C-alpha positions in Angstrom: 89.5 117.0 82.7 89.7 113.4 83.9 89.4 114.4 87.6 86.7 117.0 86.9 84.6 114.3 85.1 84.5 112.1 88.3 81.7 112.8 90.7 82.5 113.4 94.3 80.1 110.6 95.2 82.1 108.1 93.2 85.3 109.3 94.9 83.6 109.1 98.4 82.6 105.5 97.6 86.3 104.5 97.0 87.5 105.9 100.3 87.4 102.6 102.1 88.5 100.5 99.1 91.8 98.7 99.8 94.6 98.9 97.3 98.1 97.4 97.2 100.9 99.9 97.0 104.3 98.6 95.7 107.0 99.5 98.3 110.0 97.9 96.6 111.7 94.6 96.8 108.7 92.9 95.4 106.7 93.8 98.5 103.3 95.6 98.6 101.6 97.5 101.4 97.7 97.3 101.6 96.1 100.7 102.3 92.6 102.1 101.9 92.3 104.8 99.2 91.6 107.4 101.9 94.7 106.5 103.9 96.8 106.4 100.7 95.7 110.0 99.8 96.1 111.5 103.3 99.2 109.6 104.5 101.2 109.2 101.2 100.1 111.3 98.3 99.6 114.7 100.0 102.8 114.5 102.1 104.7 113.4 99.0 103.3 116.3 97.1 104.3 118.8 99.8 107.8 117.3 100.0 108.4 117.7 96.3 107.0 121.2 96.2 109.1 122.3 99.1 112.2 120.6 97.6 111.7 122.3 94.2 111.2 125.6 96.0 114.4 125.2 98.0 116.4 124.2 94.9 115.2 127.4 93.2 116.1 129.5 96.2 119.6 127.9 96.4 120.2 128.7 92.7 119.4 132.4 93.2 115.7 132.7 92.4 114.2 135.3 94.6 111.4 133.6 96.4 109.9 134.2 99.8 107.5 132.4 102.2 104.5 134.1 100.5 105.5 132.7 97.2 105.3 129.2 98.6 102.1 129.7 100.6 100.2 131.7 98.0 101.6 131.3 94.5 100.4 133.4 91.7 
């Protein structure tokens, strides 16, 4: 509901806003919101989805490539 309430124009305006991402050890890495989404959030999401998929397969759940590419 929170994401749906935001307008696409408001999100587009934030693309070039710089944010500081904590990277551990008290350090931060400045990135634009657009770079954060495309180079950190989306790859991280795919990594965790693929890892969960692989753990399920390893534990005997019958899943194929189609289940990963087109769930539901």
